[in-house]
C-alpha positions, 0 to 999 in steps of 0.5 A: 697473824700468830696464835695470839689467844690460843695457847694449844696453837691451833686456832689462829688469830689476826692482827691488824694495823690501820692507818689514818688516812683519808679520814680514819682514826687508825689503831690496832685490832685484834681479830678472833674467830668463833672456833672455825677459820671459816667462821665468824670473825670478830674485831677487838680494839687494842689501841683505838686510834694512831697511825699504825701502818705499814707493818706489825709482827709477832715476838715472843720473848723467853717464858711467854705463852702467847706472842706480844706485837710490834708495830709501826705506830704513831711514828714509833715503834711500839711493843704491845704486850699481850696480857695472856703472858701475865694471867690476862685475857687478850681479848678483853684486858688492855695490852700494855705498850712499851716504846722502843723507838720514840724518833720514827716509825718504819715500813718494814719490820723484821725480827731475828736475833743479829748480834748472835747474843740470843735474843730476838733484834728488830730490824726497821726499814726506812719509811718514805712516807713517814719521813723516816731515814735511815734504816735502823736496828733495835738491839734487845737487852732485855723485852724492856731494854733496847739499843738503837742502831742505825742499820746498814747502807742507807737502804729505803723502804724494804728489808730482810735478813739472810743467811750468806755462806753460814753467816745468819745476821746478813741484812739485804734491802734496796738503796736509797739512791737507787743505785740497786740491791744490797746484802751487808754482813753484820760487822762482829759489833752493834756499832760496827761498820757493815760492808756492802756487796751488790746482789742485783738490779733494783730501785729504792722502791723494790720490795724484797724477802728472803727465803731458802732453797737447796740449802742457801738463802735466796732473795726475791725481789719485785717492782714497787715503784716506777721504773718497772725495773724486772717485775718479779724475779729471785736471786741465788747465791754465786760461789762467791756471794760478794759478787753479784748474784744470779738472776732468774726473771720470774714475770717480768709484768708484775708490779706494785708488789708490796709484800712478799711472803716465803717459807716451806709447804711440805718440802718445797719452798715457795714464796707469795707475791701480791700485787696492790690494788692500784695494778688494776685500777685504771687511771694510776701509775700502777695501773696494767691493763688487761691484767688482774691484781695478782696474789699468787703461790710460786713453789719450786718443786721437782726442779720446776716453779708452778704458780697457783693465783690465790686472788684476783683483787690484790692485797697491799699487805699479807702475812702467812701462817703454817696451818693443818700441813698447808698454809693460812694467807691473810691479806688486806688492801689499802682500802681508799683505792677502790678496790677489794675492801675486806681482810681476807683469808685463803687456805692452801691445803696440804700438799699431796704425797709425792706421786699422788698430786 
């Protein structure tokens, strides 16, 4: 989700990648509205077919007016070039494709400058469902030239970029051998050896996301695969970040959390944890009886952590965009397990001034 068609950056559009299971054609689609995000939305085809599952991310290069899209699609990493940047129309014209990696897709994509050359790189996790291993990084030389290098630590299906002790190029994620969550500092060169540092407990199915609180990055973790270790928790940096981090349990009942978003609402850090719809569908391993499939905004404010539930029928993927001082959150379930079927959005209003909430 980003301002894919609106140069004024006031009216957002949404990109959705579809999988081909159980019988769909897949593809990538752009959704635009009629001038109001609460009005009618219309889908436009960017790519008509292909297993474009799990993740898409916006990426903008120098000189671009509009963001482009990086997607895991057809067991490849593909850059879809926004025609608005070359005088075309993003809604009606063809989004040309640049294949950045032809040998495997990914479960999670992060965009960051890892090697410090001022150019955005693409950080990709492994993918159990696609059979992609290990995780890898696509280092940008130019928008049309990229170097693929295996990433650190044999991390599994989730990954993020974090600042540790002032270094803005560390990578964090769950180890494929189920031994825990680890962070790795950039070794100083693209092909150098990354040093592994234990952060906290978690199996290879753990979902991770990095946020910033009190001037330091922290890591939120959540169970997405049995055994349900710890539910939803976050870890903060100790004085020596090479030692195990300081863990705080938020809610031990959370499970099947596939995506976590982080950011700032007003001056307060927040994170959004979303349980997939399987958590409230009886019969599966993810099911927790008598608890809804929660999509919850957690906000650090006034020394405490407050929770606001946005939805009770789950979401598999989510994206968040600052919107009118608040947030626009868009989510989508799998659509194949019998849960809430639609692409959905929630508006979190701008926070009230201090003392007036």
